[in-house]
BABALUM-464899 format. One line per field, with one value per atom (N, C-alpha, C): residue number from 1; residue in one letter; atom name; x, y, z. Coordinates in nm, 2 decimals. Example, Ala and Ser with C-alpha at 12.3 -4.5 7.8 and 13.67 -1.06 7.14 Angstrom:
! residues 2
donu	(1,1,1,2,2,2)
timar	(A,A,A,S,S,S)
miti	(N,CA,C,N,CA,C)
px	(1.32,1.23,1.32,1.28,1.37,1.29)
py	(-0.57,-0.45,-0.33,-0.22,-0.11,0.00)
pz	(0.78,0.78,0.78,0.71,0.71,0.79)
This chain:
! residues 84
donu	(1,1,1,2,2,2,3,3,3,4,4,4,5,5,5,6,6,6,7,7,7,8,8,8,9,9,9,10,10,10,11,11,11,12,12,12,13,13,13,14,14,14,15,15,15,16,16,16,17,17,17,18,18,18,19,19,19,20,20,20,21,21,21,22,22,22,23,23,23,24,24,24,25,25,25,26,26,26,27,27,27,28,28,28,29,29,29,30,30,30,31,31,31,32,32,32,33,33,33,34,34,34,35,35,35,36,36,36,37,37,37,38,38,38,39,39,39,40,40,40,41,41,41,42,42,42,43,43,43,44,44,44,45,45,45,46,46,46,47,47,47,48,48,48,49,49,49,50,50,50,51,51,51,52,52,52,53,53,53,54,54,54,55,55,55,56,56,56,57,57,57,58,58,58,59,59,59,60,60,60,61,61,61,62,62,62,63,63,63,64,64,64,65,65,65,66,66,66,67,67,67,68,68,68,69,69,69,70,70,70,71,71,71,72,72,72,73,73,73,74,74,74,75,75,75,76,76,76,77,77,77,78,78,78,79,79,79,80,80,80,81,81,81,82,82,82,83,83,83,84,84,84)
timar	(M,M,M,A,A,A,T,T,T,I,I,I,I,I,I,I,I,I,D,D,D,G,G,G,E,E,E,Q,Q,Q,K,K,K,E,E,E,V,V,V,A,A,A,D,D,D,G,G,G,S,S,S,A,A,A,I,I,I,M,M,M,D,D,D,A,A,A,C,C,C,E,E,E,D,D,D,L,L,L,G,G,G,V,V,V,P,P,P,L,L,L,G,G,G,C,C,C,R,R,R,A,A,A,G,G,G,Q,Q,Q,C,C,C,G,G,G,M,M,M,C,C,C,I,I,I,I,I,I,T,T,T,I,I,I,R,R,R,E,E,E,G,G,G,M,M,M,E,E,E,N,N,N,L,L,L,E,E,E,P,P,P,M,M,M,N,N,N,D,D,D,A,A,A,E,E,E,K,K,K,D,D,D,L,L,L,G,G,G,L,L,L,D,D,D,D,D,D,D,D,D,Q,Q,Q,R,R,R,L,L,L,A,A,A,C,C,C,Q,Q,Q,A,A,A,I,I,I,I,I,I,R,R,R,S,S,S,G,G,G,T,T,T,V,V,V,V,V,V,A,A,A,A,A,A,Y,Y,Y)
miti	(N,CA,C,N,CA,C,N,CA,C,N,CA,C,N,CA,C,N,CA,C,N,CA,C,N,CA,C,N,CA,C,N,CA,C,N,CA,C,N,CA,C,N,CA,C,N,CA,C,N,CA,C,N,CA,C,N,CA,C,N,CA,C,N,CA,C,N,CA,C,N,CA,C,N,CA,C,N,CA,C,N,CA,C,N,CA,C,N,CA,C,N,CA,C,N,CA,C,N,CA,C,N,CA,C,N,CA,C,N,CA,C,N,CA,C,N,CA,C,N,CA,C,N,CA,C,N,CA,C,N,CA,C,N,CA,C,N,CA,C,N,CA,C,N,CA,C,N,CA,C,N,CA,C,N,CA,C,N,CA,C,N,CA,C,N,CA,C,N,CA,C,N,CA,C,N,CA,C,N,CA,C,N,CA,C,N,CA,C,N,CA,C,N,CA,C,N,CA,C,N,CA,C,N,CA,C,N,CA,C,N,CA,C,N,CA,C,N,CA,C,N,CA,C,N,CA,C,N,CA,C,N,CA,C,N,CA,C,N,CA,C,N,CA,C,N,CA,C,N,CA,C,N,CA,C,N,CA,C,N,CA,C,N,CA,C,N,CA,C,N,CA,C,N,CA,C,N,CA,C,N,CA,C,N,CA,C,N,CA,C,N,CA,C)
px	(1.21,1.33,1.43,1.51,1.60,1.70,1.80,1.95,2.04,2.11,2.28,2.38,2.44,2.62,2.70,2.80,2.89,3.03,3.07,3.23,3.22,3.13,3.12,3.04,3.03,2.97,2.82,2.71,2.58,2.49,2.36,2.31,2.13,2.03,1.91,1.87,1.79,1.74,1.55,1.48,1.31,1.31,1.23,1.16,1.10,1.14,1.12,1.19,1.30,1.36,1.51,1.57,1.68,1.80,1.91,2.02,2.13,2.10,2.24,2.27,2.19,2.25,2.32,2.26,2.36,2.46,2.42,2.56,2.67,2.68,2.78,2.80,2.70,2.74,2.84,2.87,2.95,3.09,3.07,3.22,3.20,3.10,3.08,3.09,3.19,3.18,3.11,3.04,2.89,2.96,2.94,2.97,2.85,2.80,2.67,2.57,2.53,2.44,2.32,2.31,2.24,2.24,2.37,2.36,2.44,2.50,2.59,2.74,2.81,2.93,3.00,2.90,2.96,3.04,3.09,3.18,3.11,3.01,2.92,2.90,2.98,2.92,2.96,2.85,2.88,2.86,2.97,2.95,2.80,2.72,2.64,2.68,2.66,2.73,2.61,2.50,2.37,2.25,2.19,2.03,1.97,2.05,2.00,1.85,1.79,1.66,1.59,1.65,1.58,1.64,1.70,1.67,1.58,1.51,1.42,1.55,1.47,1.56,1.62,1.73,1.81,1.73,1.76,1.70,1.75,1.70,1.78,1.91,1.94,2.08,2.18,2.12,2.24,2.25,2.15,2.12,2.25,2.28,2.35,2.49,2.50,2.61,2.64,2.60,2.67,2.68,2.64,2.71,2.72,2.76,2.77,2.67,2.60,2.52,2.46,2.58,2.64,2.67,2.64,2.68,2.58,2.55,2.46,2.54,2.45,2.51,2.43,2.54,2.44,2.34,2.38,2.31,2.18,2.13,2.02,1.89,2.00,1.95,1.81,1.75,1.61,1.61,1.58,1.59,1.40,1.37,1.24,1.19,1.32,1.32,1.41,1.44,1.54,1.70,1.76,1.93,2.00,2.11,2.17,2.30,2.42,2.55,2.61,2.72,2.78,2.91,2.99,3.17,3.18,3.21,3.28,3.39)
py	(8.92,9.00,8.89,8.91,8.80,8.87,8.74,8.77,8.77,8.84,8.82,8.83,8.72,8.71,8.68,8.80,8.81,8.77,8.69,8.69,8.69,8.61,8.62,8.73,8.85,8.98,8.97,9.00,8.99,9.11,9.11,9.23,9.20,9.26,9.16,9.29,9.26,9.33,9.24,9.36,9.29,9.19,9.10,9.01,9.05,9.02,9.03,9.19,9.22,9.33,9.33,9.41,9.41,9.43,9.31,9.29,9.43,9.47,9.58,9.64,9.73,9.81,9.76,9.62,9.54,9.49,9.43,9.41,9.53,9.60,9.77,9.78,9.76,9.80,9.71,9.55,9.44,9.39,9.54,9.55,9.47,9.46,9.46,9.59,9.60,9.75,9.77,9.86,9.82,9.97,9.89,10.01,10.05,10.04,10.09,10.07,10.01,9.99,9.93,9.88,9.87,9.74,9.65,9.55,9.49,9.56,9.59,9.59,9.64,9.63,9.53,9.44,9.29,9.36,9.44,9.48,9.40,9.38,9.36,9.23,9.09,8.97,8.92,8.87,8.74,8.59,8.52,8.38,8.32,8.26,8.24,8.07,8.05,7.97,7.87,7.95,7.88,8.01,7.93,8.00,8.05,8.00,8.10,8.06,7.98,7.92,8.01,8.10,8.25,8.36,8.32,8.47,8.42,8.55,8.57,8.50,8.44,8.41,8.53,8.48,8.58,8.69,8.79,8.86,8.91,8.95,8.97,9.05,9.13,9.17,9.06,9.00,8.87,8.79,8.76,8.67,8.69,8.86,8.86,8.87,8.89,8.85,8.72,8.62,8.49,8.48,8.46,8.44,8.30,8.23,8.12,8.08,7.94,7.90,7.93,7.98,8.03,8.11,8.21,8.36,8.43,8.56,8.66,8.80,8.93,9.08,9.11,9.17,9.23,9.32,9.41,9.55,9.46,9.40,9.32,9.22,9.11,9.05,9.07,9.01,9.02,8.92,8.91,8.81,8.84,8.68,8.64,8.67,8.55,8.54,8.43,8.46,8.33,8.40,8.32,8.35,8.33,8.43,8.39,8.40,8.30,8.33,8.35,8.44,8.45,8.53,8.50,8.53,8.64,8.76,8.85,8.79)
pz	(0.87,0.81,0.71,0.66,0.61,0.64,0.63,0.61,0.52,0.48,0.43,0.50,0.50,0.50,0.41,0.47,0.35,0.42,0.38,0.43,0.58,0.63,0.77,0.89,0.78,0.84,0.81,0.89,0.85,0.87,0.80,0.80,0.77,0.80,0.81,0.71,0.62,0.53,0.52,0.49,0.47,0.37,0.42,0.31,0.19,0.08,-0.06,-0.08,-0.03,-0.07,-0.15,-0.22,-0.29,-0.18,-0.19,-0.06,-0.13,-0.24,-0.25,-0.14,-0.10,0.04,0.13,0.16,0.28,0.24,0.10,0.08,0.08,0.01,0.03,0.19,0.23,0.37,0.45,0.37,0.42,0.35,0.28,0.18,0.06,-0.01,-0.18,-0.25,-0.31,-0.41,-0.54,-0.54,-0.63,-0.75,-0.84,-0.98,-1.04,-1.12,-1.21,-1.11,-1.06,-0.96,-1.07,-1.20,-1.26,-1.34,-1.30,-1.34,-1.51,-1.53,-1.63,-1.66,-1.52,-1.52,-1.46,-1.36,-1.29,-1.18,-1.12,-1.05,-0.93,-0.87,-0.73,-0.76,-0.83,-0.86,-0.71,-0.66,-0.52,-0.59,-0.51,-0.51,-0.35,-0.41,-0.33,-0.23,-0.12,-0.08,0.00,0.03,0.10,0.08,0.03,0.04,-0.09,-0.19,-0.29,-0.34,-0.26,-0.30,-0.28,-0.13,-0.10,-0.19,-0.29,-0.36,-0.48,-0.51,-0.66,-0.78,-0.88,-1.00,-1.07,-1.10,-1.21,-1.31,-1.32,-1.39,-1.53,-1.61,-1.74,-1.75,-1.67,-1.65,-1.62,-1.51,-1.43,-1.57,-1.62,-1.74,-1.79,-1.92,-1.99,-1.98,-1.86,-1.77,-1.82,-1.83,-1.83,-1.68,-1.56,-1.42,-1.43,-1.35,-1.30,-1.19,-1.23,-1.13,-1.00,-0.93,-0.80,-0.78,-0.91,-0.85,-0.87,-0.84,-0.84,-0.87,-0.88,-0.88,-0.78,-0.66,-0.55,-0.57,-0.69,-0.71,-0.77,-0.81,-0.90,-0.80,-0.69,-0.64,-0.55,-0.55,-0.44,-0.33,-0.21,-0.13,-0.08,-0.12,-0.08,0.09,0.15,0.30,0.32,0.45,0.51,0.52,0.50,0.47,0.39,0.27,0.22,0.28,0.23,0.28,0.15,0.16,0.01,0.05,-0.07,-0.06,-0.19,-0.14,-0.25,-0.27)
């Protein structure tokens, strides 16, 4: 199991799974859920290496190196610490 921690609260998710539902449970608002609106941008504080690389939707939004879309990110394993 992997762990996502946002603003001090945490949820476990299966290795290799999307973090979208866990992030929503942890208070990140989701808009389109398709990577188009940018409402769910999170800042990764620790564990970026535990996420799959950015997909095209994230690249198209021009995110900073420490940002990801909660609706698009996939966690490989381990722990990711983020802030919304």
